[in-house]
Every structure is written in structure tokens, then in C-alpha cells.
N, C-alpha and C positions, 0 to 999 in steps of 0.2 A: 504494499500499500504506500502511495506517495506521502512523504513526510508531512507536506502542507495539508493535505487532506485528513491525515492522522490527527493533526493538531486541531482542525475544525471539528472532527468527530469527537474528540476528547473534551473540546470546549462545549459542544452541544450537550454531551452526557453529563458534563458537571452541572451545567445549568438546570438540566432537566431533573437530575436527582437532588439538587438544591431546592427547586421548585416543588417537588414532591415531599421532601423532608419538611419544608417550611409549612406547606398544606397540612400535613400530618400533625405537625406541633401546633398548629393554629386551631385544628379540630379538637385537640387534646387542651386547648386553653393554655398552650405554653408558649413562650417567646419564639418566633420563627427562626432566630439565629441558632436556637438549639437543633432544629430541624436541618439547618445548613450544615452544621458540623456533624451531625450524624450521617447525613448523606455523603459528605466528604469521606467518611470512615468506611461506609459501604463500597464505594467505587475506587478507593484509594489502593495503594500497593498491598497494605495489609488486610484489606477486604477482598473483594472479588478480583481485583487488579485489572480493572477495565481501563484504567488510565495508563497510558504508556508515556506521554510527553509531560511527566510531572514538573519539570524544571520550567517549562514554557507556561504551564498553567499558574505555577506559583508567581512567575514574572508578572502574567496578567492580573494576578489577583493582587499585586501591589497597586495596581491602579484603583482597585476598591479602598484601599487605606488612603491613597492620595485624594481621591474624590471625597471620602469621608471626612478627612481633615480640612480639605479644601472648603466644603460646605459649612463645616464647624467654624473655620475663619470667618466665613462671610456673616454667619449669624452671631457669632461671638465676637462682636465689635470691640475695638480698643476701648470705646466708652464704657461698655460693659465690663471689660477687663480691668479698668480702673477702679470699679467698685469693689473687687476683691484683691487689689493688688498686694494689700499687706499680708494676707493668707497666702495668695497665689505665690509670691516671691519668697517670703519670709517663711512661711509654713511648708510651701512646697520644697524649697531648698534644704530646710531643716529635716523635713521627711525623708528625703533621698539621702543625706549624710548620716542620719541616724540608723535608716535601715541598713546602710552599707556596713557601718561601724558595728552595730550589734551583730549582723550575720557574720561578719569577719571573725569577730570573738567568739560567738558561740560555735561556729562551724570549725574553728581551729581547736577550741576547748574540747569538742566532742569527736575530734579526729575524722570529720567528714572531708576535710581538705588536708593537703600536705604543705602549703605555702600560704603566706599572707596574700600573695597576688591572686590565688584562687578563690580566697575569702572574699577579697573586694570584688572580684568577678561575680561571684555568687550573689552578693549583697546587690550589685548593680542590677542583676536580674530580678531580684525579688522586690527592689525599690520601684519598679516600674508597674503602674496599674493599666487597665485596659481603657483607652479612650474609646475604642469603637463600640464594646460592649456597654460601658457606663452611659455614653451619649445616645445609644440606640434605646436604652431602657428608660432614660429621662425624657427622650422625645416621645416614647409610646406612651409615657404617663403624664406627658405635658408638663413636666417639672423643671424643665431647664431655667426657668426664670425664678425658681424658689431659692431661698438662702442656700439651702444644702446643694442644690443644683449648681448655683454660681460658685460655690466654695469647691465642689468636687471638680467642676471644668476648670477652674483657675489653676488647682493643683496639677490637673492632668495636662494643661497647656506647658506648666513649667517642666513636668516630667518629659514631655515630647521634646521640649528644647534641650533638655539634658542628654537625651538620646545621642545627639551629634557629638557632644562632649565625652560621652562613654565610649562612642565608636572610635574617636581620635586618640583616646587614652589606651584603649584595649591592646595594641601592638606593643606598648611600652611597659607592660605589667611585670614582665619577667625582666626588665632592664633595671638598672641602678636608680636610686631616688632622683637624681638629677635628670635622668631621661624621662621620667614620668613628669617632673616639674616642667620640662620643655615641651612635652606633649600638650600638657594643660595648657600651658600659655599659648602655644600655637593655635589651639582650638578655640580658645577665648578670643584671639585675635581675629580669626575666621569669622566667628559668630558676630563679633563686634562689626567688622567691615561690611559684612552681609547685610545686617539690621540697619546700618546707615544706609547703604545702597537701596535697600528695601523701602525705607522712609522716603528717599529722594524720588524713587521710581513711582510710588504711591501717590505723591504730590504732584509730580510735574508730568509724568507719562501716561498712568493708568487713565485718569479721568477723560483726557482728549481722545485716547484709544477707544474707550467704551463709547464715547459720544460719537464718534466716527462710525463704528460698528452698528450703533443704534440708529444712525440717519439712514442707512442702508434699508431700513424696514424689513430685513431679511432674517427670520428666525435662525435659519441654519448658518448664515454667515456669523451672527452674534454667537451662537453656540460653539461654532467652530474656533472663534477667536478666542472665547474664554477658556475652552479646553486646552487650546495651544499655550495660552498664557500660564494656565496652571501647571500643565507639564512641563513647560519650558523652565519655569523657575524651579519646580522640583529636580529636574535634570541638573540645573546649575548648581543647586546645593549639594547633590550627589557628587559632582565633579570637584567640589571645593572640600569634600571629605566630611560633608555634614550628612543628613539623611533626607530622602526623597520626601519623607512624610512632612519633615520640618518645612522644606520649601513649599510644599502644597498648602500647609497651614498658613504661612505668611503670606502666601499668594492671596488666599481667602481674606486675610486681614486688611490687605491692600486694597481690596475691593469693597470691603465692608463699610467704609466711610463714604462711598461714592453714591450718587442718587440712583445708579442702576443696580444696587446690591440685591434688591427684591427680586428683579428681573433675572439676574444671573442666578440666583438661587433656585427659581422656578424652572430654568432650563437645565440646569445640572442635576438636580434631584433624582431625576430617572436614570441617569448614567451611575450616579452615587449608589443607588439602590441595587441596581444590577451587579456591578462590580464588587459592592460589600457583599452581597451573597456569594460571589465568587471567592471572595477572600476568606470568608468563614468556612466555605467547604474545603478550600485548599489547607486551612489549619486541621480540618477533620482528616484529610489525606496523610497528614504527617503522624497521625496517632496510630499506634499499634494495639489494637484491642488485646491481642494475645499478650503482649507485653504487660498491658495494663492488668490483665487478669492474674497472670503469675506473680506481680508484684503490688497486687492490691492493697495489703495492709500497710506497706511502706508508703505508697502513694497516698493513701488516704491520711495516714499519719502526716506526711509532709504538707498535704492541703490543709489539715487542721492547724499545723504549726505555722504555715504562712498567712492563714487568715487570722489566727488569735494574735500572732507577732505583729502584723501590720496595723490590725485593730488598736492594740494596746500602744502603737507608736503614733498613729494618726489622730485617734480620739483626744489624748490629752493635748496635742499640739493644736488642734481646732478650739478646744476649750480655752487654752492659754491665750488665743488671740481674740477671746471676749465673745465668743458665739455660745449660744445655749447649750445645755448638756445634751438635748435631744437632738438638735442639729449635730453636734459632734459625733454622737453615736451613729446617727444615719450616715455621715461622711465616712467615718471609720470603716463601717461595715461596707459601703458601697466602694471603697478604694482597697479593700482587703484582698482582691484578687491579684493574680500576677498577669501582667499585660501582653498582648500580642506582639509588642516589640522585643519582648524578651525572647521570643524565636529568633529574631535577627541576631540578638547579643549571643545567644546560645549556639547558634550556627558558626559566628565568627569566632567564639571561644573554642569550639571544637576544631576549627581549622588551625587555630594557632596552638593547639595542643594544650589548652588550659584545663580541658575537662576530657574524660574518657567518653567512649560511646555509651556505656551504661548509664553515666551520669547525665550525658545529653538526653538520653531516651526518658530518664526519671523526671528531668526539668521539662520536657515536651508533655510528658504525662500529667504532671502536677499543675502545669499551667493550663493545659486543655480542661482539667476537671474544674479548676478554679473559675475559668471562664463559662462554663456550663452552669455552674452552681450559683454565679452572681445573679442572674436575672431572678432566681427563686429567692434569694436573700433580700434583695430590694422589694420584691413583691410582698413578702413575709413581714418586713419590717413595720409598716403601719398597722397590720393586724396584731402584731405582737405588742406593740405599745398600747393599742385598744384594750387588749386582754390585761396587760400587766397593770395598767392604771387602775383597774377595778380591784387588784388585791390589796386587803387592808395593809399588809406589812409594807407595801411599796407606795401607797398612795400619798403618803406625806412627802416623799422624794420627788414624786411627779408633781405635786402641788407646787413644790419649790422650783422645779424646773419650768413650770408654766406661769410663775409669778412674773409681773412686769419688771423689766430690767431698768427702766427709767420712765418717769411721768414728769412732763413739763409743767412749770408752775403756772402757764397760761390755761392749763386744761382744769384746774381746780374751779369748784363751783359752777360748771357748765350746766346748763338746763335749756330743755327745749333746743337742743343743738342736733347737728346732723353728724353721725359717725361715718367716716370714710376709712374702709378697711382695704388697706393697699394703696402705695403712693407710686405707682408706675406712672406710665403716660396717661392713662385714662383717670387715676387719682388726681394728678397734677392738674389736669384740665378741670376736674369737678372743683377742687380747691379754689383755682383762680375764679370760676364762675360764682361760686357761693361767696366768695369775699367781696366781689364786685357789687354783690347785693346785700352784703353785710349780714350774712347768716352766720350764726356762731357754729364752728365746725372742730371736729377732733379727728386727727389722723391716727390710724394704727399700723404700724409697719415693723418688721423686724430685720431690715436691711441698715446696717451702720451708715452707709452712704445717703440712703433716703433720710434718715433721722438727722443726720448732719445738715442736710439741705433745710429741714424743717426747723431745726435750732436757729440758723442763721435767718431764716425769714420769720422767726418768732411766732410760727404757726402752732397752736396746741397739739400736743402729739402724745402717744403711748408707745414706748419701745418695747415690743413684745409680740407674741404669736396671737393674731387676731382669732384664731379658734380656741384659744384658751379661755375657760370660763372666768378665771381670775382676772384676766386682761379685761374681758368684756364688763365685769363687774366694776373694775376700776374706771372704765370708760362711760359710767353712767347711762348704760343702755336702757335701764329702767325708766330714765327721765328724758331719754332722747326724742326728739321729733320724727327722725327717720334715720334709716342706715343705707348705706351703699356698699355692697360686698364687690370688690373688683380685684380679688386674689388670684394669683397666676396658676394655681394648681386647683384642680376640681375638688380633691379631698379635703383641703382646708377651707374651701367655700362652703361645701355642704355642712361641715362640723361647725363652722362660725354661725351659718344660718340656724341650725337645729339649737345651738346653745344660746343664741341671742333670743330665739322665741321662748327657751326655757325661763329667761330672765324676765321677758316682757312679751307675752303672748300676743298683744295686738300691735306690735311695733311694725311700722311701714317699712319693709325691707325690699330693696331693688338689688338683684343679683346679676353679675355678668356671667353668662354661660361661655366658657371657652370651647366647648364641643356641643354639637348638636344633641347628641344622646344625653346631655345633662339637663336639658330644658325641662322636660316633665318630671324628673325626680325633685328638681328644685321648687317647682310648683307644688309638688305632693307634700313636701317638707315645710311649706308654708310661706314661701316668697309671695310678696305681693305682685311684682313684676319681675320677669326674667328678661334680660337683654342679651341678644347674641349678635356680636359685632358684624359678622358677615351678612346676615339677614337684615340688620339695620343699614348697612351700606347700601344694599339691594333696594331697600325702601325709600332711602334718600335719592338715589339715582333715578328711581321711578317717579318720585315726586317731582324733582327737576324737569324730567322729560315731559310728563303729564301737563305740568303748569305752563311749559313752552308751547304746548299744543292748544292752549287756550281753555282747559278745563278748569272750572271753578275750584279755588283753593280749598273751600269748604268741602266740597264733594271728595276731593283728593285726600284730605286729612281723614275724613270719615272712613275711606276704605282702607288707609293705611292702618288705622286703630282698630279696625275690624280684623285685620291680618294679625296684629299684634294680640289682639284679645283671644284669637283662635290658636295662639302659641305658635306662629309661624306655620300652621300646618299647610296653608296654601303654598309655601315655598319649599317645605321639606319633602323630599322623596320617600315613597312609601318603602319601609324597610320590612324584611321578613320577621314575623314574630319571633322566630328563635334567635335572631340577632338582638332584637329589643330585650328578650329575656337575658341573653348574655351579658348585655351591658348593664341591666339592672342589678343582676347578681355581683358583677364586678364592682358596682358602685356601692353596695350596700355591705359588702364584705369587710371593709374597714369601719363599718359603723355598728352599733349595738342594735342586732335585728335577730329575729326569729319567727319561725313559721308557727302559727298557733291555730288549733282546730277549734272552730266555733261549736261550743257545746250544744247538745240536743236541748231544745226547748229554750234556747238562749232568748232574752227579751229583745235582742238586736235583730233576730231573724224577721225578715219582712219589712225592715226599716231601710231606707237609703242612707247614704253616708252623711248627708247633710242633716238628717234628722237625729242621727245618733250623735254627732257633734263630739267624735271621738277625741280629737286632738285637743279641742278646748277643755273638755272635761278630764282627760288623763295625760296629755302630752304626747300620745302615740301617734304616728302617722302610718296609715296603711298604703303601701306602695304596690301590692300584688294580691290578687285572690285566685285561688285555684279551686275549681268546681269539682264535685264527685264525678262529673263526666269527663274529667281530665282537661277540660278547657281552662286555659289561664288568662287572667285579665290584669295586664300590667298598667299601672297608674290609672286606677279606677276614678271616674268623676263623681261629683256630688250627687248625682241621681242615681247612682248605681245601687241596686238593692241587694242586701245580704240574704242568703238562703241556708237552710240547713246542711251541714256537711261541709260548708266552706272552709278552706285553709287559707289564713290570712298572713301575708308577710309584714310583720309590724316593726317598725323601727322606733326605738325609744330606749331611754335608761331603765335600769332594772326596776327602780321603784314605779316607773311610769307603766311599764310592762305589767307589774303586779297589780297596779290600779285598772288597766284595761281587763286583766283577768276577772277582777271582782264585778266590773261592769258587764262583760260578757256572760259571767254565770249567773246574773241577777240577784247578786248579794247586795247591791245597792239598786235603787229604783231609777228609770230613766226617765228624766223631766218632760214636761210637756212643752210642745214647741210654742205655744202662746205666752209662756212665762218669761218676762224680761230678766236678764242677768247683768251683772256690772262687776268689773274689776276694779277694787279699791286698795289703797296702800295705807297700812296703819302708820301713822306718823309718830314722830317723837312726841312724848307727853300725851298721847291718846288715853282717854280713860279705859280702852281696851287692852292697853299694853300690861303684859304680865299676868293676865287673866285666863283661865281655861275656857273653853267653849261651854261646858256644862255650867260654869258659873255665870256666864253672861246670857244664857237662854235668849239666844238671838230670834229664834222662831217665836217664841211665847211673848217676848217683849216687843219685838219689831215686825214680825210676820215675814222675815227672810232667814235663810240658812246658808251655811258656809259649804259651797260644794268642792272647793279645792284651796289649797294654800301653796304659793310658790315662795320659797325661802332659800336665798343664797344659792340659786340655780336648781335646787331640789324641788320636785313637784310632790305634794302630799294630796292624794285625792280621797275625797270622801273622810276627812278626819273625824275621829271620834271625839266624845266630850272631853278627853284627857288633854287634847292638844291645847298648848299654851300659846298665845299670840304674843309676837314680839314686834318691835318697831322696825319697819321695813317690809314686813310681810305684804304679800300681794294676795288679796282675799278675792275669790270668785263667789259673789252673793247673788242668790236668786230669790225672787219673790215679787211682789206687787211694784209698780213704779213709785208710788208715794211712799211706801215704807223704805225702799231703797234710798230715795232723796232724804228722808228723816234720818236714816242711820249714817248716810254720808256725813251729815251735820254733826251728829252724835259722836262719830268716831274722831273727828278732827278737834284739836285743841282750838283755842280762839286767840289771834286770828288764824285762818287756815293758810300757811305758808307753803306747804309741801304735799298737799293732797293731790293726788293724780287719779282721774276718773276716767275709766275708758269703757263707754256703753256698748252693750252686745245686744244685737237686735235678735230676737225669738230664739234665745239660747234655752234649752230645756232645764228643768229643775228636778232634783231628786227628793226623796223622802228626807224627813228631818233626822239626820243622824247625832245631832246634839241634843 
């Protein structure tokens, strides 16, 4: 067979097996890159041996890394890098140095290596983490803009830059100390000269070149020019003795500040995804399953040692740079694997005689296993935190972790203010618009760079995690006029929404949905309005076009509002029910949820969700219902009627789920729809403060009863007569309108400075439990 045709056949085989492996992984709800690696193992030399031109495939696979880092450079602009420059440069440099030092000492002490040079070489391999795997996981979870995502990417960038230095020093490791020093100096000089040249080219050459390409209005010419630029700079860095990957990343950074960055990324992404799949399949081809099996215990031990060792180095470093413990733990686990560039170092080390063939295969196997395990670790971390936070022994430590790190003096005594969670681009625009209209605002963010901007502008802020109950309490959510949640990751947005409503059930909350699949769940959790940027852009474009065509503005606005009111259903494509179900399960797995079987003869049977008023009475949100027939209804609307045998997917805290269980079993009566109810706050100095419900006799004396109490974020449904009222308690009182008004006056001291009354229309009332 002709060699050129053999290469084509091998390339098609690799892409086909990668696609099949990725599809299988997706069907098993696992990261596709796991399927790419397993596919490579199947067709590689250690598998069925279908691939003959392994060297050529590996060469093509380098394009995958180059395009991956090029796209990372375009997205991760210099402006973004400045936000984490301290932890990226200082923390990243210290992490590499400490990993090399600790590995060299331990490996020499344990007898794993025979010389300090080999120990340093092994430390260099372990010090690198996987940019490709971590970046792919962060992008899949939409977490590249989160604090932990920014820190991980910043450290990974420094590691990628250090690869060139390691490759330059590698040949001199067996030489005298002065030779190593000379190699390091030459490498640093090359990097410095290259960086200076890259800055100059990025300022004076790249913008006019991209403008010229764009003026041709030819998609293929623009793409060809960008690819040539990326690979050209990558080859240049290779000739300078640095790495191709480093050159590709720098090329992306050079484009990131140009106005054509988004267009460039759109064109390159398909190429990036194809060649990245090829790269991960090539990694799979290097793995020998038989060798892995014969040395399974040793490799698993090395994997555990690498994970634990790097975690214990990275986590304290991130914490030392002032980041919260939870962020530090996530970063430590996210960077605990060994990176794909370690394959490059290991190959060079074997060629230079620094490691034996057996050690080389052990490095490959350990690295491959850590790459496969990492997506599972990053997926498991939020679930683990959610579970650990509920353990009594650990709760106080997590409470300390979630406490606000800093509260501005301007935020004190705010009342009827707007809470803005997230100070990204959208948050900044909101703050400016609110300030122009003199509305009181409070911003919550956990980025040091964002907080510094707020300090300088003297804007009220809280430095902390907006999904933390303690931070929300400090923000005075229970006294806020409204809230906007514009957080970069969906999980934090959902938790922030749920916990804000725990503090103030009737708070007007607007949430930005990053993905289309988040819209319905956010509404189900209680958002008053959900805004999806892409759909909103479409509506604004349509509004402009229709107004230009002469349609009345009032009619256009009415139509646009109807689309918003329908949750953008007119714009959203129909998704298979199975996909909606998968998205729902994925979204609720990091929240406290359980499937609940509706008891026989439950009083909820035959009632629709609006009549049951489940969220207001218990704090629980029902996000899915499964019928006896097997039919599953995701995100049921208010008119949905419950039936005998239904299984309900309920989201809520343990005490809320317990209250829902009482309601569903009929242990408390479901109120009549005609009875009005009202949320009232017990102020300081109220005559009810310090008294139990049985002592107050609210139903006998005032004709109303306490349906629920919200206290410090906890929901106490249907409290008994022993419940003692405290200042700051939110009471859900149900009864006649006149008795409610009289009780409102009685509860408050004179004058009434802090009473907050939130009327609820047609809320049911239960039996008198007091």
C-alpha cells in the first residue's frame, strides 16, 4: 500500500474511533475526551495495531494542542491574565519550584532515582498539569470565568511557558552546575527576546493584517491567514528551542486584544475540536493496556501519590495568596493531574538516557490515568462540597469558609437597595445605570481585581461568594428591593437564587442564564425573570428591524414581551425529552434534591401546583414529576395537576423536604385559596419577641396563624406552640385581611422603623397549630 494512502487510512481510522469513543462516553454521561483516549488505546500498537504510521499521527496530533492553546490565548486575553497575575506568576512559579524540589528529595530518599538530575527531571514532569483536560472541563461546565477557573488557567499558562525553559535545560542536566546555569540563562534570554518581539508584532503587525484579511470578505481567506499565523509563530518558537505549544498560545494572546478576536475564535473552533480529539486519541495510542494491567498496583499508587502530593502543594499556595479555602481546594484538585506536555518531557528524557524504558512506560501510564480521572474529580467536587456541608462536624468549618472576606463601610445600613451578584461586564453596566438613577446598590463578587475596582470607585460591596448564605445575609437580602444574579457559572447562580429566596421568599430576582438549558430550572426555582443574552440580542435586533419597517413601537414591544413571558419558547428549538431530562439531572445533582413518592390519599392529589403553594409553604421546588405510566414531566407549570402515584423530584434543604413530607401526608391541613396571607418581620422591641406561639395565642387573639417561620436562612414550616419568636424572624401569617393589618400594627414597636410587609394574594391557610 502506498505510504501516502496508508497515512490517510490511519488518519480516517483514528478520527472514526475517536468519534465512536466520544459518542459512547457521551451516552454514558462521561466526558468525550475519555472516549477519545480509550479509542486510541483500541487502535494503537498495544491494542489491535490498526495504526501503522504512529509517528505521523503524533505529529498531526500536535496540531490539536497548538489549536487548543491558540484558542485559549484568544479567549484568555492579557486583560484577563492581569486579574490573576499574582497567583499566576507567583503561585505558578512557586508551585513548579516546590514540586521539583519535593519530588527530587523524595525520589532520591526512596531510591527511585540514582542521581539528583533524574530527580529534577522527574519533578519537572510532575510539576506540569494538563491545560487541555482542565480547559475542556472548565469550558464544558462554563466555569472559565469563575475565580477557580481563572486561577487554574493562570497557573496553567505559567506552566506552559515553563515547558520551554525545561526543554532548554534538559540536555544540560547531566552536565556540571555552570552548564545548567548557562542553559537556564540562554533559555530565559530566548523567552525574553521572543516576548518582546511578540508584543511588537501584536501591536504593529497583527491588527492591519487581520483588517486586510477581513476586508476581502472571504471566510476561507480569513481562516487560512489565521491558521498560517498561528502555526507560523508556533514553528518559529520551535526553531528558537522553545515549544510549539508556547508559540501557539502567544499567537492567540496577540490576537486577543484585536477587534477580530471573536471572529477568529469562531472560525478556528471547529479545527481546534477536530485536532484536539486527534491529540487525545494519540495519547491513548501511547498507552499499553497490558503493561498497565501488569503494573496496576504500582501505577495506582503513583497516581495516588501524584494527586495527593500536588494537591498538598497547590492548595496551601492558593490559600496563601488570599483565596478562599473552597477555591483553593478546587484548584488543588483541578491541577493535581500530570499534564499532556509531560509526554514531551518524558520522550526527551528517554532519548537523553535520563530514564529507562520501564520508568518511561510507568510515567506514561501514570500520566494517562491522571488525565482520565481528572474530569471525574472536577465533576465530583461540587457534589462532595454539597454533601460535606451538611455534616455537623464539618459544618462550622464550611461556615467559616463561606463567611464574607471583606465588607465595605458604604454597605452598612442599606435598605431598599438593589443587590448585584457578579461584577463582570454585565454587572458593571448595571451598576453604572443604577448609579445614574441614584438607586442604592450593593455588589457581591469574589474576584480581588473586581473588588479593587469597587474600592476605588467607593461602590458598596461584599467580598465573598454570592452563593453563600452568610454573604447573602450580610448583604441584607431580606431588606433589598430586588436582586440581579449575573454570575459566570450556572451552579453558583442556582444556589444563589435558592438561598436568596430562603432569606426573602418574595424578593424580585432577575437571573442571567448562561445556557438555554438553564432557563426553565431557574424559573422553577423561583426567579421572577430569566434573561438569556443570546435570545435578548435576537429580540433587540428584531425590534430595530421592525421599527425601521414602520411597525408601531407599542406593538413591537408587546410582541417582544410575549416572547419573554413565554420563556423564549418561540426562539428555542425543540429538544428531545431525553436531552431535557439529562440536563435537569445534571443541574440538580449539585443541589439538595430527592425523588419523593406522593402518598396514597395525599391531600395534594387532584390539586394543581398553584393551589398547593408548595414553595411558599415549605420552601421546596418541584422540578420534575414522573407518572405511574412512565411519563415524565420536566419543569411542570402552575396548572399541572398532581395524581395518585406521582413521583416528584423535589429540590430543597433537609428541613424544607421534611416540611413538604408533612404537607404531602396530610399531617397539616392545606389552606383555602381564598384566605389571604402575609409575610411579616418581627422587629427589635416587638411585644412578640421572646414569646412562644402557645403563649401568644395568635389565632384566638387575632384570628390569624403562623404557617411558617424563616430564621437565618432556615425554613420552619408549620411550627408548633413551643416555637419561640425572635427579632428578625419572617412569619408567614394567614387569616382575614383586617386581622392581618391589626396584627401588623401590634407586632411593631412605635414608631415602626423596620417592619417589612410583603402581601401574598390568595395564599392558602392551614389548621391552627398553635
